[in-house]
Backbone as CSV, one residue per row, in Angstrom:
resi,resn,N_x,N_y,N_z,CA_x,CA_y,CA_z,C_x,C_y,C_z
1,UNK,-70.592,-78.400,61.475,-71.510,-77.329,61.762,-72.794,-77.932,62.329
2,UNK,-73.342,-77.282,63.335,-74.585,-77.694,63.953,-75.580,-76.553,63.836
3,UNK,-76.819,-76.887,63.575,-77.858,-75.872,63.469,-78.809,-76.051,64.644
4,UNK,-79.016,-74.975,65.378,-79.938,-74.979,66.503,-81.079,-74.030,66.193
5,UNK,-82.263,-74.391,66.590,-83.407,-73.515,66.394,-83.857,-73.014,67.753
6,UNK,-83.864,-71.705,67.911,-84.322,-71.091,69.142,-85.844,-71.073,69.098
7,UNK,-86.491,-71.865,69.944,-87.943,-72.025,69.897,-88.686,-70.759,70.315
8,UNK,-88.056,-69.879,71.073,-88.762,-68.695,71.552,-89.009,-67.677,70.443
9,UNK,-88.101,-67.597,69.467,-88.319,-66.609,68.411,-88.132,-67.196,67.013
10,UNK,-88.094,-68.507,66.916,-87.969,-69.219,65.638,-86.746,-68.803,64.823
11,UNK,-85.764,-68.287,65.477,-84.533,-67.877,64.812,-83.604,-69.080,64.697
12,UNK,-83.021,-69.262,63.541,-82.078,-70.356,63.359,-80.676,-69.828,63.627
13,UNK,-79.969,-70.542,64.485,-78.625,-70.136,64.874,-77.660,-71.244,64.477
14,UNK,-76.603,-70.885,63.783,-75.606,-71.867,63.362,-74.422,-71.786,64.313
15,UNK,-74.077,-72.923,64.881,-72.969,-72.995,65.825,-71.953,-73.991,65.284
16,UNK,-70.708,-73.600,65.263,-69.639,-74.461,64.781,-69.417,-75.627,65.746
17,UNK,-68.913,-76.710,65.202,-68.669,-77.919,65.996,-67.772,-77.625,67.194
18,UNK,-66.767,-76.792,67.012,-65.850,-76.444,68.087,-66.604,-75.779,69.253
19,UNK,-67.559,-74.906,68.926,-68.359,-74.244,69.952,-69.249,-75.243,70.680
20,UNK,-69.836,-76.178,69.938,-70.699,-77.193,70.548,-69.888,-78.027,71.535
21,UNK,-68.670,-78.394,71.164,-67.801,-79.168,72.061,-67.444,-78.363,73.304
22,UNK,-67.200,-77.069,73.125,-66.863,-76.193,74.251,-68.027,-76.130,75.232
23,UNK,-69.242,-75.911,74.734,-70.407,-75.845,75.609,-70.697,-77.195,76.256
24,UNK,-70.416,-78.266,75.548,-70.593,-79.597,76.110,-69.691,-79.786,77.329
25,UNK,-68.431,-79.348,77.223,-67.499,-79.437,78.360,-67.987,-78.587,79.533
26,UNK,-68.489,-77.397,79.215,-68.976,-76.501,80.271,-70.149,-77.127,81.008
27,UNK,-71.136,-77.611,80.255,-72.321,-78.169,80.903,-72.015,-79.478,81.629
28,UNK,-71.060,-80.235,81.125,-70.650,-81.449,81.827,-70.032,-81.080,83.180
29,UNK,-69.188,-80.064,83.195,-68.571,-79.625,84.449,-69.631,-79.124,85.420
30,UNK,-70.635,-78.424,84.918,-71.669,-77.866,85.786,-72.731,-78.879,86.202
31,UNK,-72.663,-80.093,85.645,-73.640,-81.112,86.032,-73.389,-81.640,87.445
32,UNK,-72.201,-81.387,87.983,-71.899,-81.779,89.356,-72.396,-80.679,90.296
33,UNK,-73.244,-81.016,91.273,-73.810,-79.991,92.167,-72.767,-79.168,92.923
34,UNK,-71.667,-79.795,93.327,-70.629,-79.056,94.057,-69.956,-78.033,93.154
35,UNK,-69.685,-78.420,91.911,-69.050,-77.481,90.986,-69.992,-76.327,90.650
36,UNK,-71.259,-76.631,90.474,-72.236,-75.570,90.217,-72.288,-74.620,91.411
37,UNK,-72.286,-75.172,92.602,-72.329,-74.349,93.813,-71.077,-73.474,93.924
38,UNK,-69.917,-74.029,93.586,-68.674,-73.254,93.620,-68.769,-72.080,92.650
39,UNK,-69.230,-72.328,91.434,-69.339,-71.257,90.447,-70.336,-70.191,90.921
40,UNK,-71.450,-70.628,91.476,-72.435,-69.663,91.976,-71.880,-68.854,93.143
41,UNK,-71.131,-69.494,94.031,-70.512,-68.775,95.154,-69.550,-67.706,94.634
42,UNK,-68.795,-68.036,93.614,-67.850,-67.061,93.064,-68.561,-65.887,92.399
43,UNK,-69.722,-66.150,91.826,-70.440,-65.063,91.160,-71.320,-64.273,92.118
44,UNK,-71.480,-64.747,93.343,-72.250,-64.036,94.366,-71.341,-63.786,95.569
45,UNK,-70.400,-62.941,95.388,-69.372,-62.697,96.401,-69.930,-61.964,97.618
46,UNK,-69.529,-62.412,98.805,-70.004,-61.772,100.035,-69.482,-60.342,100.166
47,UNK,-68.334,-60.045,99.575,-67.818,-58.678,99.643,-68.612,-57.745,98.740
48,UNK,-69.452,-58.329,97.875,-70.307,-57.513,97.005,-71.734,-57.519,97.529
49,UNK,-71.919,-57.830,98.821,-73.202,-57.824,99.504,-74.218,-58.758,98.863
50,UNK,-73.760,-59.870,98.298,-74.657,-60.880,97.771,-75.257,-60.574,96.419
51,UNK,-74.943,-59.444,95.840,-75.500,-59.107,94.537,-74.752,-59.831,93.438
52,UNK,-75.462,-60.150,92.356,-74.795,-60.765,91.212,-73.792,-59.772,90.656
53,UNK,-72.618,-60.249,90.387,-71.551,-59.388,89.903,-71.625,-59.324,88.393
54,UNK,-71.623,-58.147,87.848,-71.676,-58.005,86.404,-70.361,-58.449,85.796
55,UNK,-70.375,-58.662,84.509,-69.176,-59.144,83.833,-68.013,-58.168,83.975
56,UNK,-68.282,-56.911,84.272,-67.198,-55.945,84.411,-66.420,-56.148,85.704
57,UNK,-67.090,-56.617,86.769,-66.407,-56.698,88.043,-66.066,-58.104,88.502
58,UNK,-66.504,-59.100,87.781,-66.395,-60.472,88.259,-64.943,-60.959,88.346
59,UNK,-64.057,-60.462,87.493,-62.663,-60.890,87.521,-61.959,-60.491,88.811
60,UNK,-62.438,-59.455,89.449,-61.766,-58.990,90.644,-62.193,-59.742,91.901
61,UNK,-63.213,-60.576,91.782,-63.687,-61.336,92.931,-62.892,-62.627,93.007
62,UNK,-62.097,-62.786,94.064,-61.245,-63.960,94.187,-61.422,-64.579,95.567
63,UNK,-61.480,-65.887,95.586,-61.633,-66.608,96.853,-60.588,-67.714,96.927
64,UNK,-60.142,-68.015,98.123,-59.127,-69.050,98.315,-59.774,-70.416,98.522
65,UNK,-59.018,-71.432,98.193,-59.469,-72.823,98.292,-59.912,-73.179,99.705
66,UNK,-59.171,-72.755,100.695,-59.514,-73.085,102.087,-60.864,-72.500,102.488
67,UNK,-61.154,-71.297,102.000,-62.441,-70.675,102.314,-63.594,-71.505,101.758
68,UNK,-63.428,-72.013,100.538,-64.467,-72.839,99.937,-64.616,-74.167,100.665
69,UNK,-63.514,-74.745,101.077,-63.582,-76.017,101.796,-64.424,-75.866,103.058
70,UNK,-64.204,-74.790,103.799,-64.980,-74.540,105.016,-66.439,-74.242,104.681
71,UNK,-66.659,-73.391,103.702,-68.017,-72.963,103.362,-68.885,-74.102,102.842
72,UNK,-68.306,-74.994,102.027,-69.079,-76.075,101.417,-69.018,-77.383,102.200
73,UNK,-68.182,-77.421,103.248,-68.089,-78.630,104.064,-67.431,-79.792,103.346
74,UNK,-66.468,-79.496,102.472,-65.743,-80.522,101.727,-64.265,-80.448,102.063
75,UNK,-63.555,-81.517,101.777,-62.112,-81.534,102.003,-61.427,-80.597,101.005
76,UNK,-60.349,-79.932,101.415,-59.624,-79.057,100.493,-59.187,-79.762,99.206
77,UNK,-58.831,-81.051,99.303,-58.416,-81.774,98.099,-59.586,-81.952,97.130
78,UNK,-60.793,-82.099,97.659,-61.990,-82.208,96.823,-62.275,-80.881,96.136
79,UNK,-62.133,-79.797,96.879,-62.319,-78.460,96.293,-61.305,-78.236,95.190
80,UNK,-60.068,-78.642,95.433,-59.018,-78.499,94.429,-59.384,-79.250,93.148
81,UNK,-59.917,-80.447,93.294,-60.334,-81.238,92.137,-61.452,-80.524,91.368
82,UNK,-62.432,-79.984,92.090,-63.529,-79.276,91.437,-63.029,-78.014,90.735
83,UNK,-62.102,-77.301,91.362,-61.509,-76.134,90.713,-60.843,-76.537,89.399
84,UNK,-60.104,-77.657,89.446,-59.414,-78.126,88.242,-60.411,-78.436,87.129
85,UNK,-61.487,-79.110,87.467,-62.502,-79.456,86.462,-63.147,-78.200,85.874
86,UNK,-63.443,-77.230,86.712,-64.037,-75.982,86.230,-63.038,-75.184,85.384
87,UNK,-61.769,-75.236,85.753,-60.737,-74.561,84.958,-60.596,-75.226,83.593
88,UNK,-60.570,-76.545,83.568,-60.435,-77.261,82.302,-61.630,-77.020,81.381
89,UNK,-62.791,-76.766,81.965,-63.981,-76.452,81.168,-63.972,-74.996,80.701
90,UNK,-63.018,-74.218,81.213,-62.894,-72.825,80.805,-63.716,-71.856,81.635
91,UNK,-64.260,-72.314,82.758,-65.122,-71.460,83.574,-64.368,-70.659,84.635
92,UNK,-63.202,-71.145,85.040,-62.427,-70.463,86.082,-61.037,-70.112,85.596
93,UNK,-60.508,-69.078,86.219,-59.096,-68.725,86.080,-58.472,-68.984,87.435
94,UNK,-57.331,-69.641,87.442,-56.684,-69.997,88.706,-55.236,-69.539,88.676
95,UNK,-54.823,-68.908,89.783,-53.406,-68.574,89.935,-52.976,-68.982,91.332
96,UNK,-51.730,-69.290,91.475,-51.192,-69.761,92.751,-50.388,-68.645,93.402
97,UNK,-50.660,-68.454,94.699,-49.871,-67.522,95.514,-49.406,-68.295,96.733
98,UNK,-48.163,-68.718,96.714,-47.650,-69.549,97.800,-48.367,-70.878,97.810
99,UNK,-48.976,-71.208,98.952,-49.714,-72.469,99.067,-51.190,-72.305,98.701
100,UNK,-51.612,-71.091,98.426,-53.018,-70.832,98.147,-53.297,-70.764,96.655
101,UNK,-54.496,-71.209,96.284,-54.988,-71.022,94.931,-55.946,-69.839,94.951
102,UNK,-55.747,-68.908,94.052,-56.651,-67.771,93.929,-57.500,-68.026,92.691
103,UNK,-58.813,-68.030,92.878,-59.739,-68.450,91.838,-60.675,-67.300,91.478
104,UNK,-60.896,-67.116,90.166,-61.880,-66.134,89.716,-62.620,-66.701,88.513
105,UNK,-63.797,-66.173,88.264,-64.632,-66.640,87.159,-64.108,-66.074,85.844
106,UNK,-64.092,-66.915,84.813,-63.713,-66.489,83.470,-64.929,-65.812,82.838
107,UNK,-64.915,-64.498,82.769,-66.067,-63.755,82.276,-66.364,-64.032,80.806
108,UNK,-65.343,-64.352,80.040,-65.575,-64.660,78.625,-66.448,-65.902,78.471
109,UNK,-66.226,-66.897,79.311,-67.030,-68.126,79.254,-68.480,-67.841,79.646
110,UNK,-68.664,-67.024,80.673,-70.017,-66.679,81.114,-70.737,-65.889,80.008
111,UNK,-70.043,-64.957,79.409,-70.631,-64.162,78.329,-71.011,-65.035,77.144
112,UNK,-70.161,-65.986,76.782,-70.482,-66.860,75.660,-71.662,-67.770,75.977
113,UNK,-71.805,-68.184,77.250,-72.962,-68.981,77.651,-74.246,-68.162,77.550
114,UNK,-74.172,-66.903,77.962,-75.343,-66.024,77.863,-75.760,-65.852,76.406
115,UNK,-74.780,-65.720,75.523,-75.075,-65.529,74.097,-75.724,-66.765,73.485
116,UNK,-75.452,-67.924,74.046,-76.039,-69.158,73.536,-77.545,-69.160,73.688
117,UNK,-78.023,-68.574,74.785,-79.455,-68.573,75.059,-80.069,-67.262,74.647
């Protein structure tokens, strides 16, 4: 068990070790600028006119690996690696359709991150 003190309201919050490890994996994955950019791109979908997508609609926003490779100026294999790292951290959901990977944000992970702060 880990005890965290929220300095803004002096509230003590108890977080289980398993949760601390989960958040550690998430923040480690997001420490890479490309992975952070990928996650932000997924949460700011162009089909949603650039607005932040609420947790209710974020699962329906899906982008293909090739689109990200072009948009970020990286090789498709590099994008694939970043997708894998974000998936392993629990931030993305990935499904395969033929040769394409369809990627969406895991809203449960985003919600749990919001609850942390």
